[in-house]
N, C-alpha and C positions, 0 to 999 in steps of 0.2 A: 756668709761668705768668708773663708778662708779658716772657719773654727773649725775644731777634731771633734766628733762625736764620737763615744765608747761603740765598740761594736757590741758588745754583751753589757746590758743593763739588771743587774737585781734588785727591782724591788719588792717593797712586802704590800698584801689586799690591804692593811691596817695602815700603815702608810700612804697608800692612794688613795683608800675612800675617805681619810682623814684630811687630805690635802699635803701632806708631810714631804709626802715624794712626788716625783712626777719625772716622765720617762723626757732625758734630752736629744731630744729631733730637730734639725732644720725645720725655722718657718716657712711653709711650702706657699702660703699666698693671705696675705692682713686677715689678721682676725681670724685666723685659721678655715675659713671658708675652702674648704676642698672641692663644692662640687658646688657648679651654677644651677640658679632652681629655672627648670622647665615652664616654655610657658604652655599655662591651661587654654586646649582645645574647648568649648562647649560643642557636644555632641547630641543630636535629635536620635533620641530612646524608642522613641515611637516612630521612626521613620527608618526606612534602610534605605539607601542608596541602591541604584539598577546597575545591573552590569552590562557594559555594551559590551557589544560582540561583534 
C-alpha cells in the first residue's frame, strides 16, 4: 500500500517467458491466490431427484 504502479507497462514476450520482466502490480492476496477453491459435491449420477410439486 502506498506504492505507485505505472498505468502502462511495455513488456516483451521474450522477457516474460524468460522471467527477466514482470508486471508491476499490487499483490491482491498472499501467494497470488485470487480465487478460493470451491467445495466438491458428490453427485449421484445414476439417480435423479424427484421434483416436489
